[in-house]
Backbone and ligand atoms as CSV (ligand in chain L), in Angstrom:
chain,resi,resn,atom,element,x,y,z
A,1,UNK,N,N,-6.358,25.019,9.119
A,1,UNK,CA,C,-6.961,24.494,7.886
A,1,UNK,C,C,-7.006,22.972,7.945
A,2,UNK,N,N,-8.019,22.398,7.290
A,2,UNK,CA,C,-8.162,20.948,7.248
A,2,UNK,C,C,-8.304,20.487,5.791
A,3,UNK,N,N,-7.918,19.235,5.574
A,3,UNK,CA,C,-8.197,18.583,4.293
A,3,UNK,C,C,-9.186,17.458,4.575
A,4,UNK,N,N,-10.354,17.567,3.956
A,4,UNK,CA,C,-11.360,16.513,4.094
A,4,UNK,C,C,-11.201,15.567,2.904
A,5,UNK,N,N,-11.012,14.307,3.211
A,5,UNK,CA,C,-10.892,13.289,2.157
A,5,UNK,C,C,-12.128,12.402,2.288
A,6,UNK,N,N,-12.976,12.417,1.273
A,6,UNK,CA,C,-14.247,11.694,1.375
A,6,UNK,C,C,-14.379,10.711,0.218
A,7,UNK,N,N,-14.537,9.432,0.546
A,7,UNK,CA,C,-14.755,8.403,-0.481
A,7,UNK,C,C,-16.262,8.214,-0.610
A,8,UNK,N,N,-16.783,8.453,-1.806
A,8,UNK,CA,C,-18.237,8.350,-2.009
A,8,UNK,C,C,-18.512,7.475,-3.225
A,9,UNK,N,N,-19.741,7.048,-3.347
A,9,UNK,CA,C,-20.107,6.238,-4.509
A,9,UNK,C,C,-20.241,7.136,-5.734
A,10,UNK,N,N,-19.880,6.573,-6.895
A,10,UNK,CA,C,-19.945,7.355,-8.136
A,10,UNK,C,C,-21.333,7.966,-8.343
A,11,UNK,N,N,-22.374,7.210,-7.934
A,11,UNK,CA,C,-23.752,7.677,-8.152
A,11,UNK,C,C,-24.033,8.995,-7.425
A,12,UNK,N,N,-23.312,9.242,-6.335
A,12,UNK,CA,C,-23.555,10.465,-5.554
A,12,UNK,C,C,-22.610,11.602,-5.929
A,13,UNK,N,N,-21.657,11.290,-6.798
A,13,UNK,CA,C,-20.550,12.208,-7.014
A,13,UNK,C,C,-20.980,13.568,-7.601
A,14,UNK,N,N,-21.811,13.535,-8.657
A,14,UNK,CA,C,-22.191,14.813,-9.285
A,14,UNK,C,C,-23.036,15.674,-8.361
A,15,UNK,N,N,-23.968,14.991,-7.644
A,15,UNK,CA,C,-24.838,15.731,-6.727
A,15,UNK,C,C,-23.991,16.393,-5.635
A,16,UNK,N,N,-23.021,15.651,-5.131
A,16,UNK,CA,C,-22.184,16.201,-4.065
A,16,UNK,C,C,-21.308,17.343,-4.588
A,17,UNK,N,N,-20.779,17.190,-5.800
A,17,UNK,CA,C,-19.971,18.272,-6.386
A,17,UNK,C,C,-20.783,19.557,-6.455
A,18,UNK,N,N,-22.030,19.433,-6.957
A,18,UNK,CA,C,-22.884,20.621,-7.092
A,18,UNK,C,C,-23.188,21.232,-5.732
A,19,UNK,N,N,-23.529,20.379,-4.764
A,19,UNK,CA,C,-23.894,20.898,-3.438
A,19,UNK,C,C,-22.705,21.603,-2.779
A,20,UNK,N,N,-21.526,21.029,-2.931
A,20,UNK,CA,C,-20.346,21.660,-2.320
A,20,UNK,C,C,-20.020,22.979,-3.007
A,21,UNK,N,N,-20.083,22.994,-4.336
A,21,UNK,CA,C,-19.724,24.254,-5.009
A,21,UNK,C,C,-20.799,25.317,-4.793
A,22,UNK,N,N,-22.067,24.903,-4.669
A,22,UNK,CA,C,-23.128,25.882,-4.343
A,22,UNK,C,C,-22.860,26.546,-2.999
A,23,UNK,N,N,-22.150,25.835,-2.133
A,23,UNK,CA,C,-21.852,26.386,-0.804
A,23,UNK,C,C,-20.402,26.882,-0.703
A,24,UNK,N,N,-19.825,27.165,-1.856
A,24,UNK,CA,C,-18.501,27.800,-1.949
A,24,UNK,C,C,-17.331,26.959,-1.465
A,25,UNK,N,N,-17.502,25.634,-1.447
A,25,UNK,CA,C,-16.356,24.780,-1.133
A,25,UNK,C,C,-15.602,24.475,-2.422
A,26,UNK,N,N,-14.279,24.452,-2.288
A,26,UNK,CA,C,-13.457,24.101,-3.445
A,26,UNK,C,C,-13.115,22.614,-3.345
A,27,UNK,N,N,-13.261,21.917,-4.450
A,27,UNK,CA,C,-13.067,20.462,-4.395
A,27,UNK,C,C,-12.188,19.970,-5.539
A,28,UNK,N,N,-11.540,18.864,-5.280
A,28,UNK,CA,C,-10.870,18.098,-6.341
A,28,UNK,C,C,-11.379,16.676,-6.241
A,29,UNK,N,N,-11.746,16.116,-7.394
A,29,UNK,CA,C,-12.268,14.751,-7.393
A,29,UNK,C,C,-11.239,13.813,-8.019
A,30,UNK,N,N,-11.078,12.664,-7.387
A,30,UNK,CA,C,-10.186,11.643,-7.931
A,30,UNK,C,C,-11.014,10.401,-8.249
A,31,UNK,N,N,-10.732,9.782,-9.384
A,31,UNK,CA,C,-11.387,8.511,-9.709
A,31,UNK,C,C,-10.625,7.411,-8.982
A,32,UNK,N,N,-11.311,6.717,-8.063
A,32,UNK,CA,C,-10.627,5.729,-7.229
A,32,UNK,C,C,-11.340,4.375,-7.324
A,33,UNK,N,N,-10.726,3.374,-6.737
A,33,UNK,CA,C,-11.290,2.019,-6.764
A,33,UNK,C,C,-11.271,1.449,-5.357
A,34,UNK,N,N,-12.415,0.953,-4.909
A,34,UNK,CA,C,-12.479,0.360,-3.572
A,34,UNK,C,C,-11.732,-0.962,-3.527
A,35,UNK,N,N,-11.005,-1.172,-2.448
A,35,UNK,CA,C,-10.186,-2.373,-2.333
A,35,UNK,C,C,-11.010,-3.644,-2.171
A,36,UNK,N,N,-12.211,-3.531,-1.649
A,36,UNK,CA,C,-13.019,-4.720,-1.384
A,36,UNK,C,C,-13.863,-5.090,-2.599
A,37,UNK,N,N,-14.680,-4.155,-3.068
A,37,UNK,CA,C,-15.541,-4.455,-4.223
A,37,UNK,C,C,-14.780,-4.375,-5.543
A,38,UNK,N,N,-13.639,-3.688,-5.524
A,38,UNK,CA,C,-12.828,-3.471,-6.743
A,38,UNK,C,C,-13.651,-2.758,-7.817
A,39,UNK,N,N,-14.525,-1.881,-7.351
A,39,UNK,CA,C,-15.339,-1.077,-8.272
A,39,UNK,C,C,-14.982,0.385,-8.100
A,40,UNK,N,N,-15.317,1.149,-9.124
A,40,UNK,CA,C,-14.995,2.577,-9.086
A,40,UNK,C,C,-15.758,3.299,-7.995
A,41,UNK,N,N,-15.076,4.199,-7.318
A,41,UNK,CA,C,-15.756,5.166,-6.466
A,41,UNK,C,C,-15.049,6.500,-6.656
A,42,UNK,N,N,-15.504,7.523,-5.973
A,42,UNK,CA,C,-14.938,8.854,-6.176
A,42,UNK,C,C,-14.410,9.375,-4.853
A,43,UNK,N,N,-13.198,9.890,-4.878
A,43,UNK,CA,C,-12.628,10.470,-3.663
A,43,UNK,C,C,-12.522,11.978,-3.832
A,44,UNK,N,N,-13.150,12.695,-2.910
A,44,UNK,CA,C,-13.121,14.149,-2.922
A,44,UNK,C,C,-12.010,14.636,-1.997
A,45,UNK,N,N,-11.267,15.633,-2.444
A,45,UNK,CA,C,-10.355,16.366,-1.560
A,45,UNK,C,C,-10.959,17.759,-1.400
A,46,UNK,N,N,-11.226,18.118,-0.172
A,46,UNK,CA,C,-11.858,19.421,0.089
A,46,UNK,C,C,-10.999,20.147,1.119
A,47,UNK,N,N,-10.318,21.184,0.689
A,47,UNK,CA,C,-9.519,21.985,1.620
A,47,UNK,C,C,-10.375,23.120,2.146
A,48,UNK,N,N,-10.444,23.270,3.464
A,48,UNK,CA,C,-11.247,24.373,4.008
A,48,UNK,C,C,-10.737,24.794,5.385
A,49,UNK,N,N,-11.122,25.983,5.780
A,49,UNK,CA,C,-10.760,26.467,7.119
A,49,UNK,C,C,-11.515,25.646,8.162
A,50,UNK,N,N,-10.919,25.569,9.357
A,50,UNK,CA,C,-11.469,24.703,10.416
A,50,UNK,C,C,-12.954,24.967,10.686
A,51,UNK,N,N,-13.352,26.231,10.648
A,51,UNK,CA,C,-14.729,26.553,11.054
A,51,UNK,C,C,-15.771,26.072,10.036
A,52,UNK,N,N,-15.312,25.643,8.840
A,52,UNK,CA,C,-16.261,25.182,7.823
A,52,UNK,C,C,-16.356,23.655,7.718
A,53,UNK,N,N,-15.564,22.962,8.545
A,53,UNK,CA,C,-15.528,21.500,8.434
A,53,UNK,C,C,-16.908,20.892,8.709
A,54,UNK,N,N,-17.575,21.351,9.767
A,54,UNK,CA,C,-18.877,20.774,10.119
A,54,UNK,C,C,-19.894,20.973,8.996
A,55,UNK,N,N,-19.849,22.152,8.382
A,55,UNK,CA,C,-20.775,22.438,7.281
A,55,UNK,C,C,-20.505,21.480,6.107
A,56,UNK,N,N,-19.235,21.282,5.805
A,56,UNK,CA,C,-18.891,20.360,4.707
A,56,UNK,C,C,-19.360,18.940,5.041
A,57,UNK,N,N,-19.179,18.526,6.283
A,57,UNK,CA,C,-19.602,17.166,6.675
A,57,UNK,C,C,-21.115,17.009,6.544
A,58,UNK,N,N,-21.848,18.036,6.915
A,58,UNK,CA,C,-23.315,18.000,6.785
A,58,UNK,C,C,-23.723,17.843,5.324
A,59,UNK,N,N,-23.046,18.592,4.455
A,59,UNK,CA,C,-23.379,18.526,3.016
A,59,UNK,C,C,-23.070,17.128,2.477
A,60,UNK,N,N,-21.941,16.578,2.910
A,60,UNK,CA,C,-21.574,15.223,2.455
A,60,UNK,C,C,-22.622,14.227,2.942
A,61,UNK,N,N,-22.989,14.356,4.220
A,61,UNK,CA,C,-23.976,13.437,4.807
A,61,UNK,C,C,-25.304,13.495,4.043
A,62,UNK,N,N,-25.718,14.722,3.722
A,62,UNK,CA,C,-27.014,14.918,3.078
A,62,UNK,C,C,-27.054,14.379,1.652
A,63,UNK,N,N,-25.908,14.365,0.993
A,63,UNK,CA,C,-25.897,14.046,-0.437
A,63,UNK,C,C,-25.346,12.660,-0.790
A,64,UNK,N,N,-25.018,11.871,0.227
A,64,UNK,CA,C,-24.478,10.535,-0.051
A,64,UNK,C,C,-25.354,9.485,0.604
A,65,UNK,N,N,-25.884,8.588,-0.216
A,65,UNK,CA,C,-26.834,7.600,0.301
A,65,UNK,C,C,-26.138,6.280,0.592
A,66,UNK,N,N,-26.708,5.595,1.576
A,66,UNK,CA,C,-26.240,4.238,1.837
A,66,UNK,C,C,-27.008,3.296,0.906
A,67,UNK,N,N,-26.282,2.373,0.299
A,67,UNK,CA,C,-26.948,1.420,-0.614
A,67,UNK,C,C,-26.469,0.014,-0.331
A,68,UNK,N,N,-27.332,-0.933,-0.686
A,68,UNK,CA,C,-26.917,-2.327,-0.565
A,68,UNK,C,C,-26.401,-2.795,-1.906
A,69,UNK,N,N,-25.342,-3.554,-1.858
A,69,UNK,CA,C,-24.783,-4.071,-3.096
A,69,UNK,C,C,-24.525,-5.564,-2.958
A,70,UNK,N,N,-24.751,-6.306,-4.031
A,70,UNK,CA,C,-24.505,-7.740,-3.993
A,70,UNK,C,C,-23.067,-8.023,-4.421
A,71,UNK,N,N,-22.410,-8.903,-3.701
A,71,UNK,CA,C,-21.037,-9.277,-4.039
A,71,UNK,C,C,-20.980,-10.784,-4.192
A,72,UNK,N,N,-20.355,-11.252,-5.275
A,72,UNK,CA,C,-20.149,-12.701,-5.445
A,72,UNK,C,C,-18.822,-13.062,-4.794
A,73,UNK,N,N,-18.858,-13.883,-3.750
A,73,UNK,CA,C,-17.593,-14.230,-3.098
A,73,UNK,C,C,-16.712,-15.074,-4.022
A,74,UNK,N,N,-15.392,-14.976,-3.838
A,74,UNK,CA,C,-14.491,-15.787,-4.654
A,74,UNK,C,C,-14.523,-17.234,-4.145
A,75,UNK,N,N,-14.090,-18.173,-4.980
A,75,UNK,CA,C,-14.145,-19.582,-4.570
A,75,UNK,C,C,-13.185,-19.827,-3.412
A,76,UNK,N,N,-13.565,-20.739,-2.493
A,76,UNK,CA,C,-12.713,-20.967,-1.332
A,76,UNK,C,C,-11.365,-21.552,-1.745
A,77,UNK,N,N,-10.309,-21.178,-1.030
A,77,UNK,CA,C,-8.956,-21.666,-1.325
A,77,UNK,C,C,-8.933,-23.191,-1.236
A,78,UNK,N,N,-8.372,-23.798,-2.209
A,78,UNK,CA,C,-8.216,-25.248,-2.171
A,78,UNK,C,C,-9.491,-25.994,-2.545
A,79,UNK,N,N,-10.601,-25.252,-2.724
A,79,UNK,CA,C,-11.859,-25.899,-3.069
A,79,UNK,C,C,-11.891,-26.224,-4.564
A,80,UNK,N,N,-12.828,-27.048,-4.934
A,80,UNK,CA,C,-12.987,-27.371,-6.344
A,80,UNK,C,C,-13.835,-26.289,-6.996
A,81,UNK,N,N,-13.205,-25.485,-7.824
A,81,UNK,CA,C,-13.890,-24.323,-8.409
A,81,UNK,C,C,-15.026,-24.754,-9.338
A,82,UNK,N,N,-14.939,-25.974,-9.916
A,82,UNK,CA,C,-15.978,-26.427,-10.850
A,82,UNK,C,C,-17.325,-26.588,-10.155
A,83,UNK,N,N,-17.280,-27.137,-8.940
A,83,UNK,CA,C,-18.544,-27.415,-8.261
A,83,UNK,C,C,-18.972,-26.250,-7.363
A,84,UNK,N,N,-18.167,-25.189,-7.347
A,84,UNK,CA,C,-18.475,-24.065,-6.444
A,84,UNK,C,C,-19.409,-23.069,-7.126
A,85,UNK,N,N,-20.597,-22.925,-6.556
A,85,UNK,CA,C,-21.539,-21.939,-7.107
A,85,UNK,C,C,-21.597,-20.770,-6.134
A,86,UNK,N,N,-20.994,-19.612,-6.515
A,86,UNK,CA,C,-20.946,-18.511,-5.561
A,86,UNK,C,C,-22.332,-17.972,-5.254
A,87,UNK,N,N,-22.604,-17.801,-3.977
A,87,UNK,CA,C,-23.892,-17.249,-3.570
A,87,UNK,C,C,-23.662,-15.781,-3.232
A,88,UNK,N,N,-24.253,-14.880,-3.993
A,88,UNK,CA,C,-23.995,-13.464,-3.732
A,88,UNK,C,C,-24.405,-13.076,-2.312
A,89,UNK,N,N,-23.604,-12.232,-1.702
A,89,UNK,CA,C,-23.946,-11.725,-0.370
A,89,UNK,C,C,-24.109,-10.203,-0.458
A,90,UNK,N,N,-24.929,-9.698,0.449
A,90,UNK,CA,C,-25.192,-8.254,0.451
A,90,UNK,C,C,-24.171,-7.517,1.305
A,91,UNK,N,N,-23.652,-6.389,0.818
A,91,UNK,CA,C,-22.869,-5.505,1.696
A,91,UNK,C,C,-23.489,-4.108,1.631
A,92,UNK,N,N,-23.413,-3.402,2.724
A,92,UNK,CA,C,-23.873,-2.005,2.762
A,92,UNK,C,C,-22.709,-1.123,2.338
A,93,UNK,N,N,-22.926,-0.250,1.379
A,93,UNK,CA,C,-21.856,0.648,0.932
A,93,UNK,C,C,-22.273,2.089,1.180
A,94,UNK,N,N,-21.336,2.863,1.698
A,94,UNK,CA,C,-21.581,4.299,1.884
A,94,UNK,C,C,-22.467,4.589,3.063
A,95,UNK,N,N,-23.060,5.741,3.072
A,95,UNK,CA,C,-22.964,6.930,2.271
A,95,UNK,C,C,-21.579,7.418,1.947
A,96,UNK,N,N,-20.739,7.774,2.937
A,96,UNK,CA,C,-19.422,8.298,2.617
A,96,UNK,C,C,-18.454,7.861,3.715
A,97,UNK,N,N,-17.212,7.625,3.305
A,97,UNK,CA,C,-16.153,7.348,4.279
A,97,UNK,C,C,-15.256,8.574,4.299
A,98,UNK,N,N,-15.181,9.224,5.446
A,98,UNK,CA,C,-14.574,10.561,5.486
A,98,UNK,C,C,-13.406,10.625,6.472
A,99,UNK,N,N,-12.316,11.192,6.025
A,99,UNK,CA,C,-11.159,11.448,6.883
A,99,UNK,C,C,-10.966,12.964,6.939
A,100,UNK,N,N,-10.692,13.485,8.127
A,100,UNK,CA,C,-10.399,14.921,8.259
A,100,UNK,C,C,-8.952,15.049,8.738
A,101,UNK,N,N,-8.118,15.647,7.897
A,101,UNK,CA,C,-6.677,15.707,8.180
A,101,UNK,C,C,-6.238,17.143,8.442
A,102,UNK,N,N,-5.314,17.351,9.377
A,102,UNK,CA,C,-4.781,18.697,9.564
A,102,UNK,C,C,-3.857,19.061,8.391
A,103,UNK,N,N,-3.903,20.307,7.990
A,103,UNK,CA,C,-3.036,20.777,6.891
A,103,UNK,C,C,-1.913,21.607,7.505
A,104,UNK,N,N,-0.682,21.185,7.270
A,104,UNK,CA,C,0.442,21.913,7.869
A,104,UNK,C,C,0.693,23.227,7.131
A,105,UNK,N,N,0.695,23.179,5.819
A,105,UNK,CA,C,0.885,24.403,5.034
A,105,UNK,C,C,0.031,24.325,3.784
A,106,UNK,N,N,-0.262,25.498,3.248
A,106,UNK,CA,C,-1.072,25.575,2.023
A,106,UNK,C,C,-0.471,26.662,1.136
A,107,UNK,N,N,-0.143,26.321,-0.070
A,107,UNK,CA,C,0.445,27.286,-1.003
A,107,UNK,C,C,-0.300,27.230,-2.321
A,108,UNK,N,N,-0.443,28.358,-2.962
A,108,UNK,CA,C,-0.889,28.402,-4.356
A,108,UNK,C,C,0.085,29.295,-5.086
A,109,UNK,N,N,0.821,28.757,-6.015
A,109,UNK,CA,C,1.834,29.561,-6.728
A,109,UNK,C,C,1.349,29.931,-8.103
L,1,2BA,P1,P,-14.671,-0.947,-0.906
L,1,2BA,O1,O,-13.342,-1.288,-0.297
L,1,2BA,O2,O,-14.933,-1.472,-2.269
L,1,2BA,O3,O,-15.785,-1.484,0.116
L,1,2BA,C1,C,-17.150,-1.452,-0.210
L,1,2BA,C2,C,-17.993,-1.936,0.949
L,1,2BA,O4,O,-17.723,-3.309,1.200
L,1,2BA,C3,C,-17.686,-1.205,2.269
L,1,2BA,O5,O,-18.470,-0.037,2.328
L,1,2BA,C4,C,-18.068,-2.247,3.300
L,1,2BA,O6,O,-19.464,-2.236,3.556
L,1,2BA,C5,C,-17.757,-3.554,2.612
L,1,2BA,N1,N,-16.440,-4.063,3.012
L,1,2BA,C6,C,-15.240,-3.487,2.821
L,1,2BA,N2,N,-14.240,-4.259,3.271
L,1,2BA,C7,C,-14.842,-5.377,3.764
L,1,2BA,C8,C,-14.356,-6.578,4.367
L,1,2BA,N3,N,-13.045,-6.799,4.561
L,1,2BA,N4,N,-15.293,-7.497,4.749
L,1,2BA,C9,C,-16.601,-7.300,4.562
L,1,2BA,N5,N,-17.119,-6.194,3.981
L,1,2BA,C10,C,-16.248,-5.255,3.594
L,1,2BA,P2,P,-17.915,1.257,3.044
L,1,2BA,O7,O,-17.359,0.907,4.392
L,1,2BA,O8,O,-19.010,2.265,2.993
L,1,2BA,O9,O,-16.673,1.769,2.173
L,1,2BA,C11,C,-16.853,2.342,0.889
L,1,2BA,C12,C,-15.503,2.602,0.255
L,1,2BA,O10,O,-14.793,3.553,1.070
L,1,2BA,C13,C,-14.583,1.387,0.186
L,1,2BA,O11,O,-14.865,0.620,-0.961
L,1,2BA,C14,C,-13.197,2.023,0.128
L,1,2BA,O12,O,-12.923,2.496,-1.174
L,1,2BA,C15,C,-13.379,3.250,1.034
L,1,2BA,N6,N,-12.955,2.987,2.407
L,1,2BA,C16,C,-13.696,2.519,3.427
L,1,2BA,N7,N,-12.980,2.448,4.564
L,1,2BA,C17,C,-11.755,2.883,4.256
L,1,2BA,C18,C,-10.544,3.031,5.004
L,1,2BA,N8,N,-10.450,2.744,6.326
L,1,2BA,N9,N,-9.436,3.502,4.363
L,1,2BA,C19,C,-9.501,3.806,3.035
L,1,2BA,N10,N,-10.613,3.698,2.274
L,1,2BA,C20,C,-11.719,3.232,2.873
């Protein structure tokens, strides 16, 4: 058994939930915050048997889009913040950041 941990953008979260449940995957969603943008994202926990991992990855790939986002950089250390005009820079976010972990045991009581 594997645990798939997938960090996705909030915008893709409902679509991905529906697609996974339509294909009989069981999911738990956590409201999370990205360390870089400090914005909300959604982390899915998907427990499944090994033979279904590829199918789950395909569904995640299909339902999570890559997007560009503008970020305002913080003022440089030691710089004069009054005269500093942050120039937004573009970062590419997503589609999904996925970890596949082995599950040692699984219990439902
Ligand atoms: P954030 O940490 O908010 O990062 C959002 C996007 O900002 C990243 O998109 C990446 O394009 C950019 N970024 C992140 N750290 C950067 C840095 N130090 N310098 C320049 N650009 C940077 P993604 O790579 O698609 O990641 C989307 C979200 O997935 C992340 O949100 C974070 O919540 C999660 N994530 C990504 N890699 C991870 C990892 N190795 N471990 C845990 N969570 C991860």
